PDB file of the backbone (N, CA, C, O) and the ligand in Angstrom, with CONECT records:
HET     ZN  A 101       1
ATOM      1  N   UNK A   1     -33.638  13.520 -12.860  1.00  0.00           N
ATOM      2  CA  UNK A   1     -32.260  12.841 -12.768  1.00  0.00           C
ATOM      3  C   UNK A   1     -31.579  13.026 -14.094  1.00  0.00           C
ATOM      4  O   UNK A   1     -32.194  12.957 -15.158  1.00  0.00           O
ATOM      5  N   UNK A   2     -30.277  13.267 -13.998  1.00  0.00           N
ATOM      6  CA  UNK A   2     -29.443  13.528 -15.195  1.00  0.00           C
ATOM      7  C   UNK A   2     -28.953  12.155 -15.749  1.00  0.00           C
ATOM      8  O   UNK A   2     -28.311  11.370 -15.050  1.00  0.00           O
ATOM      9  N   UNK A   3     -29.272  11.928 -16.961  1.00  0.00           N
ATOM     10  CA  UNK A   3     -28.848  10.696 -17.574  1.00  0.00           C
ATOM     11  C   UNK A   3     -27.252  10.679 -17.748  1.00  0.00           C
ATOM     12  O   UNK A   3     -26.589  11.716 -17.704  1.00  0.00           O
ATOM     13  N   UNK A   4     -26.726   9.471 -17.938  1.00  0.00           N
ATOM     14  CA  UNK A   4     -25.328   9.402 -18.152  1.00  0.00           C
ATOM     15  C   UNK A   4     -24.865  10.088 -19.474  1.00  0.00           C
ATOM     16  O   UNK A   4     -25.643  10.139 -20.426  1.00  0.00           O
ATOM     17  N   UNK A   5     -23.664  10.594 -19.544  1.00  0.00           N
ATOM     18  CA  UNK A   5     -23.063  11.277 -20.648  1.00  0.00           C
ATOM     19  C   UNK A   5     -22.788  10.217 -21.764  1.00  0.00           C
ATOM     20  O   UNK A   5     -22.825   9.002 -21.570  1.00  0.00           O
ATOM     21  N   UNK A   6     -22.523  10.787 -22.886  1.00  0.00           N
ATOM     22  CA  UNK A   6     -22.194   9.853 -24.106  1.00  0.00           C
ATOM     23  C   UNK A   6     -20.858   9.234 -23.873  1.00  0.00           C
ATOM     24  O   UNK A   6     -20.659   8.067 -24.212  1.00  0.00           O
ATOM     25  N   UNK A   7     -19.916   9.970 -23.301  1.00  0.00           N
ATOM     26  CA  UNK A   7     -18.552   9.501 -23.098  1.00  0.00           C
ATOM     27  C   UNK A   7     -17.900  10.266 -22.047  1.00  0.00           C
ATOM     28  O   UNK A   7     -18.221  11.431 -21.811  1.00  0.00           O
ATOM     29  N   UNK A   8     -16.922   9.594 -21.360  1.00  0.00           N
ATOM     30  CA  UNK A   8     -16.130  10.277 -20.372  1.00  0.00           C
ATOM     31  C   UNK A   8     -14.617   9.845 -20.868  1.00  0.00           C
ATOM     32  O   UNK A   8     -14.268   8.690 -21.114  1.00  0.00           O
ATOM     33  N   UNK A   9     -13.884  10.901 -20.951  1.00  0.00           N
ATOM     34  CA  UNK A   9     -12.384  10.698 -21.347  1.00  0.00           C
ATOM     35  C   UNK A   9     -11.597  11.238 -20.149  1.00  0.00           C
ATOM     36  O   UNK A   9     -11.670  12.382 -19.698  1.00  0.00           O
ATOM     37  N   UNK A  10     -10.779  10.159 -19.675  1.00  0.00           N
ATOM     38  CA  UNK A  10      -9.828  10.485 -18.567  1.00  0.00           C
ATOM     39  C   UNK A  10      -8.404  10.895 -19.013  1.00  0.00           C
ATOM     40  O   UNK A  10      -7.717  10.195 -19.758  1.00  0.00           O
ATOM     41  N   UNK A  11      -8.027  12.051 -18.513  1.00  0.00           N
ATOM     42  CA  UNK A  11      -6.671  12.408 -18.740  1.00  0.00           C
ATOM     43  C   UNK A  11      -6.051  12.684 -17.423  1.00  0.00           C
ATOM     44  O   UNK A  11      -6.744  12.883 -16.425  1.00  0.00           O
ATOM     45  N   UNK A  12      -4.778  12.698 -17.405  1.00  0.00           N
ATOM     46  CA  UNK A  12      -4.031  12.945 -16.126  1.00  0.00           C
ATOM     47  C   UNK A  12      -4.435  14.306 -15.440  1.00  0.00           C
ATOM     48  O   UNK A  12      -4.618  14.394 -14.226  1.00  0.00           O
ATOM     49  N   UNK A  13      -4.548  15.255 -16.231  1.00  0.00           N
ATOM     50  CA  UNK A  13      -4.798  16.507 -15.659  1.00  0.00           C
ATOM     51  C   UNK A  13      -6.259  16.992 -15.850  1.00  0.00           C
ATOM     52  O   UNK A  13      -6.654  18.026 -15.312  1.00  0.00           O
ATOM     53  N   UNK A  14      -7.001  16.263 -16.582  1.00  0.00           N
ATOM     54  CA  UNK A  14      -8.528  16.682 -16.747  1.00  0.00           C
ATOM     55  C   UNK A  14      -9.390  15.500 -17.087  1.00  0.00           C
ATOM     56  O   UNK A  14      -8.973  14.426 -17.521  1.00  0.00           O
ATOM     57  N   UNK A  15     -10.632  15.817 -16.842  1.00  0.00           N
ATOM     58  CA  UNK A  15     -11.759  14.861 -17.244  1.00  0.00           C
ATOM     59  C   UNK A  15     -12.588  15.519 -18.283  1.00  0.00           C
ATOM     60  O   UNK A  15     -13.106  16.614 -18.066  1.00  0.00           O
ATOM     61  N   UNK A  16     -12.727  14.896 -19.388  1.00  0.00           N
ATOM     62  CA  UNK A  16     -13.608  15.516 -20.513  1.00  0.00           C
ATOM     63  C   UNK A  16     -14.998  14.658 -20.499  1.00  0.00           C
ATOM     64  O   UNK A  16     -15.003  13.446 -20.713  1.00  0.00           O
ATOM     65  N   UNK A  17     -16.073  15.350 -20.249  1.00  0.00           N
ATOM     66  CA  UNK A  17     -17.391  14.713 -20.138  1.00  0.00           C
ATOM     67  C   UNK A  17     -18.249  15.219 -21.412  1.00  0.00           C
ATOM     68  O   UNK A  17     -18.544  16.401 -21.589  1.00  0.00           O
ATOM     69  N   UNK A  18     -18.610  14.154 -22.275  1.00  0.00           N
ATOM     70  CA  UNK A  18     -19.267  14.455 -23.590  1.00  0.00           C
ATOM     71  C   UNK A  18     -20.780  14.329 -23.367  1.00  0.00           C
ATOM     72  O   UNK A  18     -21.195  13.220 -23.030  1.00  0.00           O
ATOM     73  N   UNK A  19     -21.608  15.285 -23.508  1.00  0.00           N
ATOM     74  CA  UNK A  19     -23.027  15.212 -23.369  1.00  0.00           C
ATOM     75  C   UNK A  19     -23.541  15.393 -24.813  1.00  0.00           C
ATOM     76  O   UNK A  19     -22.822  15.859 -25.697  1.00  0.00           O
ATOM     77  N   UNK A  20     -24.834  14.998 -25.017  1.00  0.00           N
ATOM     78  CA  UNK A  20     -25.364  15.168 -26.377  1.00  0.00           C
ATOM     79  C   UNK A  20     -25.261  16.572 -26.892  1.00  0.00           C
ATOM     80  O   UNK A  20     -25.150  16.730 -28.108  1.00  0.00           O
ATOM     81  N   UNK A  21     -25.288  17.645 -26.061  1.00  0.00           N
ATOM     82  CA  UNK A  21     -25.405  18.983 -26.443  1.00  0.00           C
ATOM     83  C   UNK A  21     -24.244  19.837 -25.926  1.00  0.00           C
ATOM     84  O   UNK A  21     -24.261  21.057 -26.092  1.00  0.00           O
ATOM     85  N   UNK A  22     -23.293  19.250 -25.338  1.00  0.00           N
ATOM     86  CA  UNK A  22     -22.092  19.987 -24.701  1.00  0.00           C
ATOM     87  C   UNK A  22     -21.006  19.140 -24.377  1.00  0.00           C
ATOM     88  O   UNK A  22     -21.210  17.934 -24.243  1.00  0.00           O
ATOM     89  N   UNK A  23     -19.729  19.689 -24.216  1.00  0.00           N
ATOM     90  CA  UNK A  23     -18.605  19.124 -23.761  1.00  0.00           C
ATOM     91  C   UNK A  23     -18.183  19.833 -22.580  1.00  0.00           C
ATOM     92  O   UNK A  23     -17.937  21.035 -22.672  1.00  0.00           O
ATOM     93  N   UNK A  24     -18.072  19.234 -21.490  1.00  0.00           N
ATOM     94  CA  UNK A  24     -17.611  19.921 -20.197  1.00  0.00           C
ATOM     95  C   UNK A  24     -16.267  19.437 -19.856  1.00  0.00           C
ATOM     96  O   UNK A  24     -16.081  18.223 -19.772  1.00  0.00           O
ATOM     97  N   UNK A  25     -15.272  20.308 -19.642  1.00  0.00           N
ATOM     98  CA  UNK A  25     -14.038  19.869 -19.323  1.00  0.00           C
ATOM     99  C   UNK A  25     -13.738  20.311 -17.782  1.00  0.00           C
ATOM    100  O   UNK A  25     -13.862  21.474 -17.398  1.00  0.00           O
ATOM    101  N   UNK A  26     -13.379  19.368 -17.059  1.00  0.00           N
ATOM    102  CA  UNK A  26     -13.033  19.515 -15.651  1.00  0.00           C
ATOM    103  C   UNK A  26     -11.492  19.264 -15.376  1.00  0.00           C
ATOM    104  O   UNK A  26     -10.944  18.176 -15.555  1.00  0.00           O
ATOM    105  N   UNK A  27     -10.859  20.421 -14.914  1.00  0.00           N
ATOM    106  CA  UNK A  27      -9.447  20.155 -14.482  1.00  0.00           C
ATOM    107  C   UNK A  27      -9.447  19.270 -13.135  1.00  0.00           C
ATOM    108  O   UNK A  27     -10.262  19.397 -12.221  1.00  0.00           O
ATOM    109  N   UNK A  28      -8.468  18.423 -13.181  1.00  0.00           N
ATOM    110  CA  UNK A  28      -8.480  17.430 -12.017  1.00  0.00           C
ATOM    111  C   UNK A  28      -8.448  18.203 -10.703  1.00  0.00           C
ATOM    112  O   UNK A  28      -9.003  17.707  -9.723  1.00  0.00           O
ATOM    113  N   UNK A  29      -7.818  19.416 -10.612  1.00  0.00           N
ATOM    114  CA  UNK A  29      -7.720  20.147  -9.408  1.00  0.00           C
ATOM    115  C   UNK A  29      -9.125  20.617  -8.949  1.00  0.00           C
ATOM    116  O   UNK A  29      -9.332  20.687  -7.738  1.00  0.00           O
ATOM    117  N   UNK A  30     -10.085  20.938  -9.809  1.00  0.00           N
ATOM    118  CA  UNK A  30     -11.380  21.396  -9.438  1.00  0.00           C
ATOM    119  C   UNK A  30     -12.162  20.230  -8.884  1.00  0.00           C
ATOM    120  O   UNK A  30     -12.885  20.364  -7.896  1.00  0.00           O
ATOM    121  N   UNK A  31     -12.007  19.038  -9.551  1.00  0.00           N
ATOM    122  CA  UNK A  31     -12.665  17.882  -9.204  1.00  0.00           C
ATOM    123  C   UNK A  31     -12.273  17.407  -7.740  1.00  0.00           C
ATOM    124  O   UNK A  31     -13.077  17.040  -6.882  1.00  0.00           O
ATOM    125  N   UNK A  32     -10.976  17.475  -7.617  1.00  0.00           N
ATOM    126  CA  UNK A  32     -10.477  17.080  -6.190  1.00  0.00           C
ATOM    127  C   UNK A  32     -10.965  18.026  -5.155  1.00  0.00           C
ATOM    128  O   UNK A  32     -11.279  17.590  -4.047  1.00  0.00           O
ATOM    129  N   UNK A  33     -11.051  19.306  -5.441  1.00  0.00           N
ATOM    130  CA  UNK A  33     -11.563  20.371  -4.556  1.00  0.00           C
ATOM    131  C   UNK A  33     -12.986  20.133  -4.295  1.00  0.00           C
ATOM    132  O   UNK A  33     -13.411  20.378  -3.166  1.00  0.00           O
ATOM    133  N   UNK A  34     -13.842  19.647  -5.277  1.00  0.00           N
ATOM    134  CA  UNK A  34     -15.171  19.421  -5.086  1.00  0.00           C
ATOM    135  C   UNK A  34     -15.642  18.109  -4.479  1.00  0.00           C
ATOM    136  O   UNK A  34     -16.836  17.859  -4.314  1.00  0.00           O
ATOM    137  N   UNK A  35     -14.678  17.302  -4.162  1.00  0.00           N
ATOM    138  CA  UNK A  35     -14.942  15.948  -3.581  1.00  0.00           C
ATOM    139  C   UNK A  35     -15.932  16.056  -2.428  1.00  0.00           C
ATOM    140  O   UNK A  35     -15.779  16.910  -1.554  1.00  0.00           O
ATOM    141  N   UNK A  36     -16.974  15.173  -2.422  1.00  0.00           N
ATOM    142  CA  UNK A  36     -17.985  15.176  -1.486  1.00  0.00           C
ATOM    143  C   UNK A  36     -17.926  14.006  -0.485  1.00  0.00           C
ATOM    144  O   UNK A  36     -18.900  13.760   0.225  1.00  0.00           O
ATOM    145  N   UNK A  37     -16.848  13.319  -0.426  1.00  0.00           N
ATOM    146  CA  UNK A  37     -16.806  12.167   0.314  1.00  0.00           C
ATOM    147  C   UNK A  37     -16.765  12.591   1.829  1.00  0.00           C
ATOM    148  O   UNK A  37     -16.563  13.768   2.125  1.00  0.00           O
ATOM    149  N   UNK A  38     -16.952  11.646   2.761  1.00  0.00           N
ATOM    150  CA  UNK A  38     -17.061  11.937   4.187  1.00  0.00           C
ATOM    151  C   UNK A  38     -15.777  12.674   4.659  1.00  0.00           C
ATOM    152  O   UNK A  38     -15.872  13.692   5.344  1.00  0.00           O
ATOM    153  N   UNK A  39     -14.529  12.137   4.276  1.00  0.00           N
ATOM    154  CA  UNK A  39     -13.355  12.828   4.777  1.00  0.00           C
ATOM    155  C   UNK A  39     -13.163  14.273   4.260  1.00  0.00           C
ATOM    156  O   UNK A  39     -12.661  15.144   4.969  1.00  0.00           O
ATOM    157  N   UNK A  40     -13.588  14.493   2.985  1.00  0.00           N
ATOM    158  CA  UNK A  40     -13.456  15.844   2.482  1.00  0.00           C
ATOM    159  C   UNK A  40     -14.511  16.755   3.088  1.00  0.00           C
ATOM    160  O   UNK A  40     -14.229  17.921   3.362  1.00  0.00           O
ATOM    161  N   UNK A  41     -15.823  16.206   3.320  1.00  0.00           N
ATOM    162  CA  UNK A  41     -16.714  17.019   3.916  1.00  0.00           C
ATOM    163  C   UNK A  41     -16.342  17.427   5.409  1.00  0.00           C
ATOM    164  O   UNK A  41     -16.633  18.528   5.877  1.00  0.00           O
ATOM    165  N   UNK A  42     -15.694  16.467   6.085  1.00  0.00           N
ATOM    166  CA  UNK A  42     -15.217  16.851   7.506  1.00  0.00           C
ATOM    167  C   UNK A  42     -14.176  17.864   7.483  1.00  0.00           C
ATOM    168  O   UNK A  42     -14.152  18.784   8.300  1.00  0.00           O
ATOM    169  N   UNK A  43     -13.264  17.702   6.508  1.00  0.00           N
ATOM    170  CA  UNK A  43     -12.114  18.698   6.386  1.00  0.00           C
ATOM    171  C   UNK A  43     -12.730  20.105   5.980  1.00  0.00           C
ATOM    172  O   UNK A  43     -12.257  21.152   6.423  1.00  0.00           O
ATOM    173  N   UNK A  44     -13.745  20.072   5.166  1.00  0.00           N
ATOM    174  CA  UNK A  44     -14.303  21.272   4.774  1.00  0.00           C
ATOM    175  C   UNK A  44     -14.990  22.044   5.935  1.00  0.00           C
ATOM    176  O   UNK A  44     -14.884  23.260   6.093  1.00  0.00           O
ATOM    177  N   UNK A  45     -15.685  21.230   6.707  1.00  0.00           N
ATOM    178  CA  UNK A  45     -16.459  21.854   7.974  1.00  0.00           C
ATOM    179  C   UNK A  45     -15.223  22.270   8.868  1.00  0.00           C
ATOM    180  O   UNK A  45     -15.428  23.254   9.579  1.00  0.00           O
ATOM    181  N   UNK A  46     -14.179  21.780   8.938  1.00  0.00           N
ATOM    182  CA  UNK A  46     -13.063  22.182   9.854  1.00  0.00           C
ATOM    183  C   UNK A  46     -12.273  23.277   9.225  1.00  0.00           C
ATOM    184  O   UNK A  46     -11.220  23.660   9.734  1.00  0.00           O
ATOM    185  N   UNK A  47     -12.795  23.829   8.043  1.00  0.00           N
ATOM    186  CA  UNK A  47     -12.050  24.894   7.426  1.00  0.00           C
ATOM    187  C   UNK A  47     -10.727  24.415   6.655  1.00  0.00           C
ATOM    188  O   UNK A  47      -9.886  25.234   6.284  1.00  0.00           O
ATOM    189  N   UNK A  48     -10.605  23.133   6.454  1.00  0.00           N
ATOM    190  CA  UNK A  48      -9.373  22.617   5.831  1.00  0.00           C
ATOM    191  C   UNK A  48      -9.685  21.866   4.508  1.00  0.00           C
ATOM    192  O   UNK A  48      -9.133  20.817   4.176  1.00  0.00           O
ATOM    193  N   UNK A  49     -10.629  22.520   3.793  1.00  0.00           N
ATOM    194  CA  UNK A  49     -11.031  21.867   2.430  1.00  0.00           C
ATOM    195  C   UNK A  49      -9.865  21.562   1.530  1.00  0.00           C
ATOM    196  O   UNK A  49      -8.974  22.401   1.402  1.00  0.00           O
ATOM    197  N   UNK A  50      -9.822  20.470   0.933  1.00  0.00           N
ATOM    198  CA  UNK A  50      -8.828  20.265  -0.005  1.00  0.00           C
ATOM    199  C   UNK A  50      -8.748  21.308  -1.062  1.00  0.00           C
ATOM    200  O   UNK A  50      -9.826  21.673  -1.531  1.00  0.00           O
ATOM    201  N   UNK A  51      -7.573  21.895  -1.555  1.00  0.00           N
ATOM    202  CA  UNK A  51      -7.525  22.912  -2.591  1.00  0.00           C
ATOM    203  C   UNK A  51      -7.464  22.181  -3.963  1.00  0.00           C
ATOM    204  O   UNK A  51      -7.782  22.767  -4.998  1.00  0.00           O
ATOM    205  N   UNK A  52      -7.062  20.927  -3.946  1.00  0.00           N
ATOM    206  CA  UNK A  52      -6.997  20.339  -5.220  1.00  0.00           C
ATOM    207  C   UNK A  52      -5.756  20.547  -5.940  1.00  0.00           C
ATOM    208  O   UNK A  52      -5.515  19.907  -6.964  1.00  0.00           O
ATOM    209  N   UNK A  53      -4.891  21.475  -5.428  1.00  0.00           N
ATOM    210  CA  UNK A  53      -3.613  21.974  -6.094  1.00  0.00           C
ATOM    211  C   UNK A  53      -2.866  20.722  -6.490  1.00  0.00           C
ATOM    212  O   UNK A  53      -2.617  19.853  -5.654  1.00  0.00           O
ATOM    213  N   UNK A  54      -2.512  20.623  -7.738  1.00  0.00           N
ATOM    214  CA  UNK A  54      -1.586  19.566  -8.123  1.00  0.00           C
ATOM    215  C   UNK A  54      -2.227  18.253  -8.268  1.00  0.00           C
ATOM    216  O   UNK A  54      -1.531  17.263  -8.495  1.00  0.00           O
ATOM    217  N   UNK A  55      -3.507  18.172  -8.154  1.00  0.00           N
ATOM    218  CA  UNK A  55      -4.281  16.868  -8.276  1.00  0.00           C
ATOM    219  C   UNK A  55      -4.151  16.211  -9.691  1.00  0.00           C
ATOM    220  O   UNK A  55      -4.233  16.880 -10.721  1.00  0.00           O
ATOM    221  N   UNK A  56      -3.950  14.893  -9.677  1.00  0.00           N
ATOM    222  CA  UNK A  56      -3.990  14.329 -10.978  1.00  0.00           C
ATOM    223  C   UNK A  56      -4.908  13.029 -10.821  1.00  0.00           C
ATOM    224  O   UNK A  56      -5.001  12.377  -9.781  1.00  0.00           O
ATOM    225  N   UNK A  57      -5.554  12.763 -11.987  1.00  0.00           N
ATOM    226  CA  UNK A  57      -6.613  11.622 -12.048  1.00  0.00           C
ATOM    227  C   UNK A  57      -5.790  10.320 -12.430  1.00  0.00           C
ATOM    228  O   UNK A  57      -4.839  10.360 -13.211  1.00  0.00           O
ATOM    229  N   UNK A  58      -6.242   9.148 -11.805  1.00  0.00           N
ATOM    230  CA  UNK A  58      -5.655   7.905 -12.033  1.00  0.00           C
ATOM    231  C   UNK A  58      -6.742   6.959 -12.596  1.00  0.00           C
ATOM    232  O   UNK A  58      -6.445   5.953 -13.242  1.00  0.00           O
ATOM    233  N   UNK A  59      -8.022   7.328 -12.322  1.00  0.00           N
ATOM    234  CA  UNK A  59      -8.985   6.300 -12.789  1.00  0.00           C
ATOM    235  C   UNK A  59     -10.462   6.764 -12.572  1.00  0.00           C
ATOM    236  O   UNK A  59     -10.733   7.645 -11.756  1.00  0.00           O
ATOM    237  N   UNK A  60     -11.397   6.141 -13.327  1.00  0.00           N
ATOM    238  CA  UNK A  60     -12.801   6.470 -13.145  1.00  0.00           C
ATOM    239  C   UNK A  60     -13.629   5.312 -13.341  1.00  0.00           C
ATOM    240  O   UNK A  60     -13.363   4.522 -14.246  1.00  0.00           O
ATOM    241  N   UNK A  61     -14.672   5.130 -12.524  1.00  0.00           N
ATOM    242  CA  UNK A  61     -15.522   3.953 -12.631  1.00  0.00           C
ATOM    243  C   UNK A  61     -16.961   4.456 -12.553  1.00  0.00           C
ATOM    244  O   UNK A  61     -17.259   5.273 -11.681  1.00  0.00           O
ATOM    245  N   UNK A  62     -17.892   3.994 -13.450  1.00  0.00           N
ATOM    246  CA  UNK A  62     -19.266   4.451 -13.238  1.00  0.00           C
ATOM    247  C   UNK A  62     -19.826   3.895 -11.887  1.00  0.00           C
ATOM    248  O   UNK A  62     -19.387   2.826 -11.465  1.00  0.00           O
ATOM    249  N   UNK A  63     -20.683   4.515 -11.268  1.00  0.00           N
ATOM    250  CA  UNK A  63     -21.488   4.064 -10.140  1.00  0.00           C
ATOM    251  C   UNK A  63     -22.797   3.953 -10.415  1.00  0.00           C
ATOM    252  O   UNK A  63     -23.427   5.000 -10.569  1.00  0.00           O
ATOM    253  N   UNK A  64     -23.434   2.763 -10.525  1.00  0.00           N
ATOM    254  CA  UNK A  64     -24.781   2.618 -11.120  1.00  0.00           C
ATOM    255  C   UNK A  64     -25.131   3.452 -12.310  1.00  0.00           C
ATOM    256  O   UNK A  64     -24.286   3.534 -13.200  1.00  0.00           O
ATOM    257  N   UNK A  65     -26.159   4.021 -12.427  1.00  0.00           N
ATOM    258  CA  UNK A  65     -26.547   4.781 -13.529  1.00  0.00           C
ATOM    259  C   UNK A  65     -26.382   6.444 -13.217  1.00  0.00           C
ATOM    260  O   UNK A  65     -26.606   7.291 -14.082  1.00  0.00           O
ATOM    261  N   UNK A  66     -26.014   6.717 -12.036  1.00  0.00           N
ATOM    262  CA  UNK A  66     -26.041   8.116 -11.685  1.00  0.00           C
ATOM    263  C   UNK A  66     -24.946   8.807 -11.359  1.00  0.00           C
ATOM    264  O   UNK A  66     -25.116   9.986 -11.049  1.00  0.00           O
ATOM    265  N   UNK A  67     -23.642   8.278 -11.351  1.00  0.00           N
ATOM    266  CA  UNK A  67     -22.589   8.959 -10.923  1.00  0.00           C
ATOM    267  C   UNK A  67     -21.199   8.238 -11.433  1.00  0.00           C
ATOM    268  O   UNK A  67     -21.200   7.164 -12.035  1.00  0.00           O
ATOM    269  N   UNK A  68     -20.106   8.927 -11.130  1.00  0.00           N
ATOM    270  CA  UNK A  68     -18.756   8.421 -11.500  1.00  0.00           C
ATOM    271  C   UNK A  68     -17.950   8.522 -10.283  1.00  0.00           C
ATOM    272  O   UNK A  68     -18.004   9.504  -9.543  1.00  0.00           O
ATOM    273  N   UNK A  69     -17.140   7.421 -10.061  1.00  0.00           N
ATOM    274  CA  UNK A  69     -16.251   7.436  -8.865  1.00  0.00           C
ATOM    275  C   UNK A  69     -14.850   7.801  -9.482  1.00  0.00           C
ATOM    276  O   UNK A  69     -14.402   7.171 -10.440  1.00  0.00           O
ATOM    277  N   UNK A  70     -14.230   8.763  -8.940  1.00  0.00           N
ATOM    278  CA  UNK A  70     -12.891   9.033  -9.474  1.00  0.00           C
ATOM    279  C   UNK A  70     -11.756   8.678  -8.487  1.00  0.00           C
ATOM    280  O   UNK A  70     -11.891   8.800  -7.270  1.00  0.00           O
ATOM    281  N   UNK A  71     -10.615   8.227  -9.091  1.00  0.00           N
ATOM    282  CA  UNK A  71      -9.496   7.871  -8.254  1.00  0.00           C
ATOM    283  C   UNK A  71      -8.377   8.940  -8.634  1.00  0.00           C
ATOM    284  O   UNK A  71      -8.101   9.212  -9.802  1.00  0.00           O
ATOM    285  N   UNK A  72      -7.803   9.478  -7.602  1.00  0.00           N
ATOM    286  CA  UNK A  72      -6.749  10.393  -7.868  1.00  0.00           C
ATOM    287  C   UNK A  72      -5.339   9.854  -7.506  1.00  0.00           C
ATOM    288  O   UNK A  72      -5.202   8.987  -6.643  1.00  0.00           O
ATOM    289  N   UNK A  73      -4.368  10.353  -8.140  1.00  0.00           N
ATOM    290  CA  UNK A  73      -3.081   9.711  -7.991  1.00  0.00           C
ATOM    291  C   UNK A  73      -2.476   9.687  -6.544  1.00  0.00           C
ATOM    292  O   UNK A  73      -1.554   8.946  -6.204  1.00  0.00           O
ATOM    293  N   UNK A  74      -3.116  10.596  -5.733  1.00  0.00           N
ATOM    294  CA  UNK A  74      -2.680  10.631  -4.388  1.00  0.00           C
ATOM    295  C   UNK A  74      -3.265   9.480  -3.546  1.00  0.00           C
ATOM    296  O   UNK A  74      -3.060   9.361  -2.338  1.00  0.00           O
ATOM    297  N   UNK A  75      -4.049   8.603  -4.332  1.00  0.00           N
ATOM    298  CA  UNK A  75      -4.724   7.540  -3.629  1.00  0.00           C
ATOM    299  C   UNK A  75      -6.109   7.807  -3.165  1.00  0.00           C
ATOM    300  O   UNK A  75      -6.773   6.883  -2.696  1.00  0.00           O
ATOM    301  N   UNK A  76      -6.578   8.979  -3.263  1.00  0.00           N
ATOM    302  CA  UNK A  76      -7.896   9.421  -2.848  1.00  0.00           C
ATOM    303  C   UNK A  76      -8.881   8.873  -3.859  1.00  0.00           C
ATOM    304  O   UNK A  76      -8.862   9.236  -5.035  1.00  0.00           O
ATOM    305  N   UNK A  77      -9.720   8.013  -3.388  1.00  0.00           N
ATOM    306  CA  UNK A  77     -10.643   7.299  -4.284  1.00  0.00           C
ATOM    307  C   UNK A  77     -12.076   7.147  -3.701  1.00  0.00           C
ATOM    308  O   UNK A  77     -12.804   6.233  -4.087  1.00  0.00           O
ATOM    309  N   UNK A  78     -12.438   7.972  -2.851  1.00  0.00           N
ATOM    310  CA  UNK A  78     -13.731   7.934  -2.247  1.00  0.00           C
ATOM    311  C   UNK A  78     -14.792   8.862  -2.773  1.00  0.00           C
ATOM    312  O   UNK A  78     -15.967   8.857  -2.406  1.00  0.00           O
ATOM    313  N   UNK A  79     -14.225   9.704  -3.719  1.00  0.00           N
ATOM    314  CA  UNK A  79     -15.282  10.701  -4.228  1.00  0.00           C
ATOM    315  C   UNK A  79     -16.239  10.191  -5.336  1.00  0.00           C
ATOM    316  O   UNK A  79     -15.843   9.636  -6.361  1.00  0.00           O
ATOM    317  N   UNK A  80     -17.487  10.423  -5.043  1.00  0.00           N
ATOM    318  CA  UNK A  80     -18.637   9.944  -5.962  1.00  0.00           C
ATOM    319  C   UNK A  80     -19.078  11.362  -6.600  1.00  0.00           C
ATOM    320  O   UNK A  80     -19.327  12.338  -5.892  1.00  0.00           O
ATOM    321  N   UNK A  81     -19.149  11.376  -8.026  1.00  0.00           N
ATOM    322  CA  UNK A  81     -19.515  12.621  -8.584  1.00  0.00           C
ATOM    323  C   UNK A  81     -20.799  12.405  -9.556  1.00  0.00           C
ATOM    324  O   UNK A  81     -20.710  11.991 -10.712  1.00  0.00           O
ATOM    325  N   UNK A  82     -21.944  12.736  -8.931  1.00  0.00           N
ATOM    326  CA  UNK A  82     -23.162  12.584  -9.736  1.00  0.00           C
ATOM    327  C   UNK A  82     -23.076  13.181 -11.046  1.00  0.00           C
ATOM    328  O   UNK A  82     -22.367  14.163 -11.263  1.00  0.00           O
ATOM    329  N   UNK A  83     -23.829  12.576 -11.985  1.00  0.00           N
ATOM    330  CA  UNK A  83     -23.703  13.174 -13.463  1.00  0.00           C
ATOM    331  C   UNK A  83     -24.228  14.606 -13.387  1.00  0.00           C
ATOM    332  O   UNK A  83     -23.756  15.456 -14.142  1.00  0.00           O
ATOM    333  N   UNK A  84     -25.292  14.941 -12.411  1.00  0.00           N
ATOM    334  CA  UNK A  84     -25.744  16.204 -12.343  1.00  0.00           C
ATOM    335  C   UNK A  84     -24.649  17.275 -12.053  1.00  0.00           C
ATOM    336  O   UNK A  84     -24.661  18.369 -12.616  1.00  0.00           O
ATOM    337  N   UNK A  85     -23.713  16.909 -11.154  1.00  0.00           N
ATOM    338  CA  UNK A  85     -22.652  17.885 -10.824  1.00  0.00           C
ATOM    339  C   UNK A  85     -21.649  17.928 -12.064  1.00  0.00           C
ATOM    340  O   UNK A  85     -21.215  19.016 -12.443  1.00  0.00           O
ATOM    341  N   UNK A  86     -21.310  16.825 -12.647  1.00  0.00           N
ATOM    342  CA  UNK A  86     -20.492  16.826 -13.849  1.00  0.00           C
ATOM    343  C   UNK A  86     -21.024  17.566 -15.008  1.00  0.00           C
ATOM    344  O   UNK A  86     -20.292  18.120 -15.827  1.00  0.00           O
ATOM    345  N   UNK A  87     -22.350  17.566 -15.063  1.00  0.00           N
ATOM    346  CA  UNK A  87     -22.948  18.222 -16.186  1.00  0.00           C
ATOM    347  C   UNK A  87     -22.862  19.758 -15.998  1.00  0.00           C
ATOM    348  O   UNK A  87     -22.755  20.531 -16.951  1.00  0.00           O
ATOM    349  N   UNK A  88     -22.913  20.130 -14.753  1.00  0.00           N
ATOM    350  CA  UNK A  88     -22.952  21.576 -14.541  1.00  0.00           C
ATOM    351  C   UNK A  88     -21.637  22.332 -14.961  1.00  0.00           C
ATOM    352  O   UNK A  88     -21.654  23.471 -15.429  1.00  0.00           O
ATOM    353  N   UNK A  89     -20.464  21.572 -14.746  1.00  0.00           N
ATOM    354  CA  UNK A  89     -19.277  22.073 -15.134  1.00  0.00           C
ATOM    355  C   UNK A  89     -18.702  23.262 -14.273  1.00  0.00           C
ATOM    356  O   UNK A  89     -17.620  23.771 -14.567  1.00  0.00           O
TER     357      UNK A  89
HETATM  358 ZN    ZN A 101     -12.776  13.183  -0.672  1.00  0.00          ZN2+
END
């Protein structure tokens, strides 16, 4: 299991995740496109995966010890991003 990062910096257009040995920058659009929530999975299966184009971040909350929940400005707030995924960049 991937331990939590040292810090997470939320910007409108990107998320910066600081690990002991690396800094990973995630554009908001990539995070939105990578959303694993039930709605986005269904859309993906239907061939209508979110592109993430124009996505902006509005908030971030830790989920237990294993993940980060992200809120986007379009109101989408169901995405849970495991540290393992955010580590990979
Ligand atoms: Zn989603």
